[in-house]
C-alpha positions in Angstrom: 115.2 56.5 87.6 113.5 54.1 90.1 115.3 55.9 93.0 113.9 59.3 91.9 110.4 58.0 91.6 110.6 56.4 95.1 111.9 59.7 96.6 109.0 61.6 94.9 106.4 59.1 96.3 107.9 59.3 99.8 107.9 63.1 99.7 104.3 63.2 98.4 103.1 60.9 101.1 104.9 62.9 103.8 103.4 66.2 102.7 100.3 67.0 104.8 97.1 67.3 102.8 95.3 70.7 103.0 92.2 70.5 105.1 89.0 70.0 103.2 86.8 73.0 102.7 83.7 72.9 104.9 80.6 71.7 103.1 77.4 73.6 103.2 74.3 72.1 104.9 72.0 74.9 103.9 69.1 74.1 101.7 66.0 72.0 102.0 66.1 68.4 103.3 63.4 65.6 103.4 63.2 63.9 106.8 63.7 60.1 106.9 60.0 59.2 107.1 59.2 61.7 104.3 56.4 63.6 106.0 58.2 67.0 106.1 61.1 69.0 104.8 63.5 71.1 106.9 65.1 74.2 105.5 68.5 74.9 107.0 69.8 78.5 107.0 73.0 80.1 108.2 72.4 82.7 110.9 75.7 84.5 111.7 77.7 81.3 111.5 75.2 79.0 113.2 72.8 76.8 111.3 69.1 76.7 112.2 66.6 74.4 110.6 62.9 75.1 110.4 60.0 73.0 109.1 59.6 74.2 105.5 56.8 71.8 104.4 54.7 69.1 105.9 52.3 66.5 104.5 49.6 67.4 107.1 49.5 70.6 109.0 50.6 70.0 112.6 50.6 71.8 115.9 53.3 71.8 118.6 51.0 70.0 121.2 53.7 68.6 123.4 55.9 71.7 123.9 56.8 72.1 127.6 55.9 75.8 127.3 52.1 75.8 127.4 52.1 79.2 125.5 53.7 77.5 122.5 51.4 74.4 122.4 49.1 75.9 119.8 51.7 77.1 117.4 51.8 75.5 113.9 54.7 73.2 113.2 55.2 74.8 109.8 58.0 77.3 110.2 58.9 76.0 113.6 62.7 75.7 114.4 63.9 72.2 115.1 67.7 72.5 114.5 68.9 75.1 117.0 72.1 77.1 116.7 74.3 74.4 115.2 77.9 75.5 115.3 81.0 74.0 113.6 82.4 70.8 115.2 85.7 69.1 115.0 85.1 67.9 111.5 84.5 70.3 108.5 81.3 68.4 107.8 79.9 68.4 111.3 77.9 70.9 113.4 76.6 70.6 117.0 73.8 72.3 118.9 70.3 71.4 120.0 67.5 69.5 118.2 63.8 70.1 119.1 61.6 67.1 118.7 57.9 68.1 118.4 56.8 64.5 118.7 57.8 64.4 122.4 58.3 68.1 123.1 61.9 67.6 124.2 65.1 69.4 123.2 68.2 67.2 122.8 71.9 67.9 122.4 72.8 66.8 118.9 74.8 67.1 115.8 74.3 67.2 112.1 76.9 65.9 109.6 77.1 65.7 105.9 77.6 62.1 104.8 77.9 63.3 101.2 76.6 66.5 99.5 73.0 65.1 99.4 72.8 63.2 102.7 72.6 64.8 106.1 72.9 62.6 109.2 71.1 63.9 112.3 71.9 62.6 115.8 70.4 63.5 119.1 71.3 62.4 122.6 69.8 62.3 126.1 72.4 62.8 128.8 75.1 62.1 126.2 74.4 58.3 126.5 71.1 57.4 124.7 71.5 58.5 121.1 69.4 58.1 118.1 69.4 59.5 114.6 68.3 59.4 111.0 69.5 60.5 107.6 67.8 63.2 105.5 68.0 63.6 101.8 68.6 67.0 100.1 65.7 68.2 98.0 67.1 71.6 97.1 70.5 73.1 96.8 71.9 75.7 99.2 70.0 78.9 98.7 72.8 81.4 98.3 70.7 84.0 96.7 67.5 83.4 98.7 68.3 86.4 101.0 68.4 88.8 98.0 65.0 87.8 96.6 62.4 90.2 97.9 59.1 88.6 99.0 56.1 89.1 96.7 53.6 91.8 97.8 50.4 90.4 99.3 47.5 90.1 96.9 44.3 91.7 98.1 42.0 89.1 96.5 38.3 89.6 96.2 37.1 92.3 98.6 35.7 90.9 101.8 36.8 87.4 101.0 39.0 87.1 104.1 41.2 84.6 102.1 44.7 84.9 103.5 46.1 81.7 101.8 48.0 83.7 99.3 49.6 85.8 102.0 50.5 82.7 103.9 52.1 81.2 100.8 54.3 84.2 100.4 55.8 83.8 103.8 56.3 80.1 103.4 59.6 78.9 104.9 60.5 77.5 101.5 60.5 80.9 99.8 61.2 83.3 102.7 64.6 85.0 102.6 67.1 83.5 104.9 67.8 86.8 106.7 64.1 87.1 107.5 64.1 83.5 109.0 67.2 84.4 111.1 65.7 87.7 112.3 62.5 85.8 113.3 64.5 83.4 115.3 66.1 86.1 117.5 63.3 86.4 120.0 61.1 83.4 119.2 63.3 80.4 119.0 66.6 81.5 120.5 64.9 81.9 123.8 62.3 79.2 123.8 61.6 76.3 121.4 
């Protein structure tokens, strides 16, 4: 009986394990310092991350493209075209840092289902990173939820805050985010 058990254990150890299914980084993530959340969406097999919320409204003042220096940071892409890496839980692409206006080569990887590690490098040598915490699950059905129609509000009020809230990166369908990235972010950050 011992011999049969030993053979079974050897065979089990020799059988290659099936590769793990890739995890899903889509959803909303709180950055390490907590001042913003980033929403990651899948755009044709590449992951893009946009600023979904921020504690204080910001402007992209240090962008090397002077035409973009006045744009709001809310809705701005920062994870750019992340594609699958060697590991099922790793994606590589570019990372835009609005604090210094530079774009870095980088990668994102899931440490666990609720922790995303972000790493960026300059010249492949000087690297830094941080960990983000998931604040909302992957939004599988976000693309099928139609946006709410804009509310007119009082006549002549000029209040567009309700219209802005309806196109919030937190509630905007993923396919709209992706289509907005086609010209705006894929060419310039």
